[in-house]
N, C-alpha and C positions, 0 to 999 in steps of 0.2 A: 650706607652700604646696602646693596640690594641683597635679597634673600639668597642663600647659597643654592646653586643648582643641585639637583638630585644626581644620583649615580647614573651614568650613561652606559648602556650595554650595546656594544656593536655586534656584528655577526659572529666574530670569534674572539674579540678582545674586550675586556672590561676596562673602563676608564674611570678614574676618580678625578674630581676637580679640587683645586686648592689654590692657595696664595703663596707665592715665593716670599719668605720672610727674611732670608739672608742668602748672600752669594759669597763664595770664596773660591778662588781659582776656578776649576771646572766643576765644582759641586754646588748644589742648591738645596737649601732646606725649605721644604714645602709643607705648609700647614693645611691639612685636608679639611674639606667641608664636612659637616654632619650629613649623613645619608642613611636611607633605610636599607642598609646592606646586611642586616642580621639574617635575612632569609636566604642569602646567597651561600653557596657551599664554600665559604671562606670563614675566617675568624669573625666572631660577632663584633659589632662596632665597639662594644665596651672593652673588647680584648685587643683591638687594633691600636697600633701606635698613632698618636695624633699628628706627628710629624714624620716625614720621610726624608732621608738623605738621597738626593736624586742627581743623576747625570742628565745630559742632554742628548737626545737622539741625533745620530750622525746626519740625518736628512735636514734637521734644523740648522746645523752648522753649515751644510752645503748651501742652504738657502740664505745664509747670512742672518738668520734670526737670532737676535740677541735676547738673553733672558736677564732681567733685572729685578731688584726687590720691588714688590708690589704687583708683579705680573700675575694675572689669573691664568693658570695652566691646567692641562690635563695630564694625568700620570697613568701610564699603562702598566697593567699586571704587576702591582707592587709585591715585593717580598716582605710579607708581614713579620716573618721570623727575624730577619736581619734589619728590618726597618729601612729598606732601600727601594728605589724605584727609578723610572726613566721618564723624563718630560717628553711627551709626544707632540704637544702643540701649545702655542701661546695664543690666548684669546685676545680679541681686539682691545686696545687700551683706550680708556676715556681721557686720560691725560698722560703726559710723559715729560719728565725733566731729565736734562743731561748732567747738571751739576746741582745737587747730587743725583745719581741715576736712580730714579724712583718712578714707578708707573702707578697710575690710577689714584694719585693723591688728591685730597679735597681741601686741606687747610695747611697753610704755611704759618707755623708758630714761630715768630721771630722774637728771640729773647735777648735783651740787653740788661745791664746792671746799672743801678743808680749810684753805686759806689764800688770801689775795689774790683775792677777799674771803673772810674766814672764815665758816663756816656760822652762820646764825641759827636757833635752835631753833623759833621761831614760824613763820618763813618756810618752813623745812623741813617742819614739821608740816602747814602749809597745802598745800604742793605734794603731800605724800603723801596727804592726805585727798582732794584734788581728783583725784589719780591713781586712788584707790580707786573713785571714781564712774564711771570709764570701763569697768570690768569687764575690763580688759586685764591680762595678766601684768605685774606691776610689778617692775622691776629698778632698785635704787638704786645709783648709781655715784658714788664720792667721788674727785674728781680732785685733783692736786697733792699727793699723799701724800709726794712727795720733799721737800716744804717743811716738814714737821712731824716730830717725833720719833716713834719707834716706840711710846713709852708713850702719846702722845696718840692715835695711831691705835687702839691697843687700847682706850683709854677710849671712843672713839666707837663702836667695834665692840660693846662690851658695852652701851653706852647704847642703840644702835639695835636690838640684839637684844631688849632689854627692851621696845622699842616694837613688836616683831614683825617686824623686817626683818633680813636678812643682807646687808650692803652689800658691793660690790666696791670695792677700793682700787686706784686706777690712777694713773699719771703719764703724761699724754699727751705731755709734753715728752721724757721719757726712754723712752717706749714700754713701760713696765712695766704688766702686768695686762691688756693689750689682748686677749690670747688668750681670756681668760675672757669678755670682752665679746663677741667674735666668736662664741663658742660659744652664748651666749644668743640671738644674733640670726640664727644660721644658718638659712636656709630660711624666714624669717619676714619680715613687714613690721613694722618697728620705728619708734617715734616717739621722737626725742630731744628732751627738754624740760628746762627748768631756768632759773634766773635768768641775767641777762646777766653776762658776764665769767668764767664758770666753766670755759670751754674747750670749748664745744659745737662751734663751727666748727673748732677745732683737732682735735677728736676725729674729725670727719668727714674732715678732710684726712688723718688717720692711717688710719682704717678704710677710706676710699674714696680711694685715691691719685689716681684720675682726676678727682675732683671739684675744680673750681676755685672756691674760696670766698674772699671777702675776710675776712681774719682781723683782728678788731677788737682794739684795745688797751684795757686797763682804765683807767678814769679814775683818775688818781692822787689827785685831790682828794676824790672821793666813794668811792673803792674800789668803783666799780660799772663794769660793762662797758657799752660803747656798743653799741647795736643794730646788728648787722652782717648780719642776714638779713631780707629784705623779703617773701618769700613762701614757701609750702610747696613743697618739691621732694623727690622720692624719688631716692635715689642707690643704684645697684646695688652690693652688697657682693661682693668678689672670691670669697668662699666660698659665695655664694648668698644670696638675700634682698634686701630693700630697706630703706633707712633714710631716714626723713623728718626733715629739720631744720625746726625751728619758730622763729619770731621770739622773742627773749628778752623775758620780762616778769617783773616782780617780785612782783605780787600777783594770782595766779589767783583767779577768783571761784568760791566754793563754792556751787552752786545745787542744793539738794535739799530734800525735805520734812524738817521737824524730826525726825520719828520715825526717819528713816534715818541721821541723823548718827552715832549710836552704832555703826552697822555699818561705819563708815569707819575705825574704830580697831581694829587686830588684838588689842590687849590687852583692850579692852572686849568683843570677841567671845569671847575666852577666858573672861571672867567669866560671860557669858551661857550658855556651853556647860556650865559647872559648876552652874548653878542658874538659877531664874527669879525675877524681881521679883514683889512681891505684887500689883501692878496691871499689867494687860496693856498699858495706855497710858502706862506709866512713862517719863518723860523723863530720869530719873536725875539729878535735881537735889535736891529736898527731900522726895521721896516716902519714906514709911517702908518699911523692909525692902527696900531696893534693893541688888542684888548688884553693881552697877557702881560706885556712889559709894564712893570710898575714897582711899587714899594711893598713887596711881600717878601718875607724872610728868606725863603729858599730860592729866590730868583737868581742869586749868585750861584747856587748849587746847580740850577738848571743850565745856566750858561756854561759852567765848567763841564757838566756831563754832555752837553750838546757839542762842545768843542772836541771832546774825546770821541763822540760818535762820528763827527765829520772826519776826523783824522783816520779813524778806523775804516770808514767807507772809502776814503781816498786810497788808503793802503791796499784795500781789497781790490779796487779798480786797477791798481798798478801791478797786482799779482797775476801772473799768467793763469789762465783757466786750466785747472787740472784735468778737465775732461778732454782737453786737446790730446793728451797722451793716453787716453783710454778708448777702448772700442767696446761697443755694445754686443753682448753675446746672449743668445736665447737658448736656454736648455731644452732638453727633451720634454720636461714637464710644463714648458711654457713660461718658466720664470725668466726674468730679464735681469742681467747683471753686467757690470763693467769689468774688464780685465785690462792690464797694461799692454800697450802696444810695444812691439819690439822695434826700437828706433835704430839700433846699430845693425848694419848689414851683416856683420860677422855672425849674428845669431840667426840669420835667415838661411834656409836651405835653398841651394841653387836649383832652379827648375830643370826638368829633364830636357826641355827644349833649349834652354840656355846652355846646358852642358853639351848637347849635341852640336849646337852652333859653334861653341868654342872649339870642339874637336874638329869640325870641318875647317875652321880657320887655321888651326895648326897644321892640318894636312895640306891646305893650299899653300901655306908659307913654306912647308918642306919641299913641295913640288917646285916652287919658284926657285928655291936655293939650288936644287939639283940642276935646273936649266942653266 
C-alpha cells in the first residue's frame, strides 16, 4: 500500500483522505489517513476520531458513483465531535471486484479445509479458476491440517503443485502456520474467500484480535458451514494492511469468454508456453494438433468450465441488447449517462403541431357534415 496522502486544503474547504472499511445501507465507515493536521484550527490529530461515519454527497449519487469497501475517498469538513462526515469524491481505483464488492485489493486469500468438511476437487478447482479471473495475487490456504495425517498433507501438496499452486497449511485452532499468512498480507489489502465452514471467521479472529465476529458452527448433518458474515468489511491487520471477509458461498460463478478459460489453468498456460496449437482459435477440445489436450488431472474440469462459458456466451447473444431501450443523455457538467426510452405512446406528450393539425381535421369534418 502506498504512503497515505497528506491533508489537502482547498480554497474554502478542507478535505481529509481515507479508506472505506465498511458499507451498510447509505452509510460508510471511513478510516482516515494520518496527517499533519495538528497545526490547523481544529482538534489535534491525537484528539480526532480515527474513523468517521459518512454519507455520500448528492452529486456523487447523481453521477452514479458507487462507493464500496476499499475505496480511497476524500471527506469534506468532518464533524469531529460527532464523528461524522461526507464523502466528497472517490479516487481512481487500482483494482475493482464485483463479487465481493471490494476496491484496490492486492491479494486473494482462498481458504479451504482439509477436514470437516473435506476438500472437493471440483469445488476447489472452481474457486481457483474464479480467483484467476480477478487478476489478484492468489494465495491458497488449507486449514485444519491438525486433523489429517502428515502423509495426507503431503499428498495434497504434491497434487496442488501439479495444478500450479503452492498452498499454505495452517491450523487456525492451534495457531500453526499463521505467520506465513501474515507475511503474505503485510501492507496489502487482502480478500478472504472460500466455502462456508472452512474457518474464515475464525481466521480473522486470529489474524485480527480486535475484530468481533460471530463464529458459526458447521452443520453436522450436511458438513457445511452456516453463513456467519452478512456484508463485506475490512479489518486492520496488526502488522499493517487490511483484510476483507466475504460471505461464504459454495458455487462461485465463472463468467468469462470461452477463449479465456484456458488461461485460468496454470498447467494449461505451461503447455501453451512450450508450443502453439495449430489453430489460433483453438478451444482445446477436439481440434487437431492441440498442445493443451492431454492427460492432466484438471483437463476434465477445463472441458466442463468451457462448456459453461460457451452456453453463457450463447445465452448472452440471444438476449436483446439492453442499450436498445436506452438513450444517451449528456448533463450540464459534461457527464454521459443512459436513461430509459419511453416506448409506449401513452407516455409521450402530443406536440403542439399535431394538436393543431388534429383540431383542423375536426373542423374540416364538421364543415363537411354541415354541407
